[in-house]
C-alpha positions in Angstrom: 0.0 0.0 0.0 1.4 3.5 -0.8 0.3 7.1 -0.9 1.3 9.7 -3.5 0.4 13.0 -5.1 -1.6 16.0 -4.1 -4.4 15.5 -1.6 -2.9 12.2 -0.4 -4.3 10.0 -3.1 -3.8 6.4 -2.1 -3.7 3.2 -4.1 -3.5 -0.4 -3.0 -3.4 -4.0 -4.2 -5.9 -6.2 -2.3 -7.3 -9.7 -2.1 -10.5 -10.2 -4.2 -12.1 -7.5 -6.2 -14.5 -4.6 -5.7 -18.1 -5.2 -6.9 -19.2 -2.5 -9.4 -22.7 -2.9 -8.0 -22.2 -2.7 -4.2 -18.7 -1.1 -3.9 -17.9 -4.0 -1.5 -15.2 -6.7 -1.7 -16.1 -9.8 -3.6 -14.1 -13.1 -4.3 -11.5 -12.6 -1.6 -9.9 -15.8 -0.2 -9.4 -13.8 3.0 -13.1 -14.3 3.4 -13.6 -11.8 6.3 -13.1 -9.1 3.7 -16.0 -10.2 1.5 -19.1 -8.0 1.5 -17.2 -5.3 3.4 -17.1 -1.7 2.2 -13.3 -1.8 2.3 -12.6 1.2 -0.1 -15.1 3.4 1.7 -13.7 2.4 5.1 -10.2 3.3 4.0 -11.3 6.6 2.5 -13.1 7.6 5.7 -10.2 6.6 7.9 -7.5 8.4 5.8 -9.6 11.3 4.4 -8.3 10.9 0.9 -9.4 9.3 -2.4 -8.6 5.6 -2.7 -8.2 3.2 -5.7 -7.9 -0.5 -5.2 -7.4 -3.4 -7.5 -6.8 -7.1 -7.2 -3.2 -8.0 -6.4 -2.8 -10.1 -9.6 -4.3 -7.2 -11.6 -1.6 -4.9 -10.1 1.1 -7.5 -11.0 -0.1 -7.7 -14.6 -0.3 -3.9 -14.9 3.2 -3.4 -13.5 4.8 -6.1 -15.6 3.0 -5.0 -18.8 4.0 -1.4 -18.4 7.8 -1.7 -17.9 8.5 -5.2 -16.6 8.8 -8.7 -18.0 6.0 -8.0 -20.5 7.0 -4.5 -21.6 7.7 -5.9 -25.1 4.2 -7.5 -25.4 0.8 -6.3 -26.3 -0.9 -8.6 -23.8 0.2 -9.9 -20.4 -1.6 -12.4 -18.2 -0.3 -12.1 -14.6 -0.8 -14.9 -12.2 -0.1 -15.1 -8.5 0.6 -18.5 -6.9 0.8 -18.1 -3.2 -1.8 -18.6 -0.5 -4.3 -18.3 -3.3 -4.4 -18.4 -7.1 -5.2 -15.2 -8.8 -5.0 -13.7 -12.3 -5.1 -10.4 -14.1 -5.0 -9.4 -17.7 -3.5 -6.3 -19.3 -3.7 -5.2 -22.9 -1.5 -2.4 -24.2 -0.4 -1.7 -20.6 -4.0 -1.2 -19.5 -6.1 -3.5 -17.3 -8.7 -5.5 -19.3 -11.9 -5.9 -17.2 -15.6 -6.1 -17.7 -18.9 -5.3 -16.1 -18.5 -7.9 -13.4 -14.9 -7.0 -12.5 -13.9 -10.6 -12.6 -11.6 -10.8 -15.6 -8.7 -13.1 -14.8 -10.4 -15.0 -12.0 -9.0 -18.3 -13.3 -8.4 -19.6 -9.8 -12.1 -20.6 -9.5 -12.3 -22.4 -12.8 -12.4 -26.2 -12.4 -9.2 -28.2 -13.0 -9.3 -29.1 -16.8 -9.1 -32.7 -17.9 -9.1 -34.1 -14.4 -7.7 -37.6 -13.8 -10.0 -40.1 -12.0 -8.2 -39.5 -8.7 -8.5 -35.7 -9.2 -12.3 -35.7 -9.3 -14.3 -34.0 -7.8 -11.3 -32.4 -6.1 -10.8 -30.6 -2.8 -13.4 -28.4 -1.3 -12.8 -24.7 -1.9 -13.6 -21.8 0.3 -15.9 -20.5 -2.4 -18.3 -23.5 -1.9 -17.3 -25.5 -4.9 -14.9 -28.5 -5.4 -11.8 -28.8 -7.6 -11.1 -25.1 -8.2 -7.7 -24.4 -9.6 -6.9 -22.5 -6.4 -7.2 -25.7 -4.4 -4.6 -27.4 -6.6 -2.2 -24.6 -7.6 -1.8 -22.4 -4.6 1.0 -23.1 -2.1 -1.5 -24.5 0.3 -2.8 -26.8 -2.5 0.8 -28.1 -3.2 1.3 -28.7 0.5 -2.1 -30.6 0.8 -1.3 -32.8 -2.2 2.1 -33.6 -0.9 0.8 -34.5 2.5 -1.9 -36.7 0.9 0.6 -38.7 -1.1 3.4 -38.9 1.5 2.0 -38.3 5.0 4.5 -35.5 5.4 3.4 -32.0 6.5 5.9 -29.8 4.6 5.8 -26.2 3.5 5.9 -25.5 -0.3 9.4 -24.1 0.2 10.5 -27.3 1.9 9.0 -29.4 -0.8 10.8 -27.4 -3.5 14.0 -27.7 -1.5 13.8 -31.5 -1.1 13.0 -31.8 -4.8 16.1 -29.8 -5.7 18.1 -32.1 -3.5 16.8 -35.2 -5.4 14.0 -36.4 -3.2 11.7 -38.6 -5.3 8.5 -37.9 -3.4 9.0 -34.2 -3.5 9.8 -34.3 -7.2 6.6 -36.2 -7.8 4.6 -33.6 -6.0 6.1 -30.9 -8.1 5.4 -32.9 -11.2 1.7 -33.2 -10.3 1.6 -29.5 -9.5 3.2 -28.7 -12.9 0.7 -30.9 -14.8 -2.2 -29.1 -13.2 -0.7 -25.7 -13.7 -0.1 -26.5 -17.4 -3.7 -27.6 -17.9 -5.0 -24.5 -16.2 -2.8 -22.2 -18.3 -3.8 -24.0 -21.5 -7.3 -22.8 -20.9 -6.1 -19.2 -20.5 -4.1 -19.4 -23.7 -7.0 -20.9 -25.6 -9.3 -18.1 -24.5 -7.1 -15.0 -24.2 -3.9 -16.0 -26.0 -1.6 -13.6 -24.1 1.8 -12.9 -25.5 3.4 -13.2 -22.1 2.5 -15.0 -18.9 4.1 -13.6 -15.7 4.1 -15.7 -12.6 4.2 -14.0 -9.2 3.7 -15.1 -5.6 5.7 -17.4 -3.4 5.7 -20.3 -5.9 7.1 -18.1 -8.7 10.6 -18.7 -7.2 10.6 -22.4 -8.4 12.9 -22.4 -11.4 11.5 -25.5 -13.0 8.3 -23.7 -13.9 10.1 -21.5 -16.5 11.9 -24.5 -18.0 9.1 -27.0 -18.1 5.8 -25.2 -18.1 5.7 -24.0 -21.8 6.1 -27.6 -23.1 3.8 -29.1 -20.5 1.0 -26.6 -21.5 1.6 -26.8 -25.2 0.2 -30.3 -25.5 -3.2 -29.1 -24.2 -3.5 -26.0 -26.4 -5.7 -25.9 -29.5 -2.9 -24.7 -31.8 -0.6 -26.5 -34.2 2.6 -24.9 -32.9 1.8 -23.1 -29.6 3.9 -20.1 -28.6 4.0 -19.7 -24.9 6.3 -17.3 -23.1 6.4 -17.7 -19.3 8.5 -15.2 -17.4 9.4 -14.2 -13.8 8.3 -10.7 -12.7 11.0 -8.2 -13.3 10.2 -6.4 -10.1 9.7 -9.5 -7.9 7.6 -9.0 -4.8 7.4 -5.3 -5.3 5.6 -5.6 -8.7 2.1 -5.6 -7.2 2.7 -2.4 -5.3 4.2 -0.8 -8.4 1.1 -1.8 -10.4 -1.1 -0.3 -7.7 0.7 3.0 -8.0 -0.3 3.0 -11.7 -4.0 2.9 -10.9 -4.1 6.6 -11.0 -2.8 6.7 -14.5 -5.6 4.6 -15.9 
């Protein structure tokens, strides 16, 4: 969160999105925020105008403007952390619609599920098998524990995999397969020139080596072109994107 400019204008990245009908938070995995008049509360507390956007939207905007996707017309930004969010920027501007839910791929169902993947884990949104339940850090941890009985953090799983642990590598392979299937749907629908991965799981180097080929086999194109990149500005990219909300 940061403040800038005359009159203390403030911009922030946030969980979920702001409903265009009610002005309240919707779709936040920090569920206590949902249906709260968060923007109005902040404006009343600080006494200055506020603009808020989903954290993945802010990531996409930052990386499209002068980051990893600065050379591209369209950028799909995803955050793989405690949740699984997405945002879409075209010509360095956020693409959204009347429902303010563009990029909400985390609550699409896992595509082409294997028998053991159906119906999938229960999601906080009330459904089963949402991509967020598979692709978030918590989803990776849950899946690893299910297969091994070990309660490890996503960071520990990645570390063991790098050290050659077979069970940890298998967990990352399953996660990669599910991420590839999820991104294939995004490519088929939006066809972004660049995909930028943010969040805690974005630090896993195997994603950038293996994800394009893994996704390509599911994409409805003869010779898929898939560019997956790390955010140029790392963990600061979302805040940088929030600062650009006043420009758009």
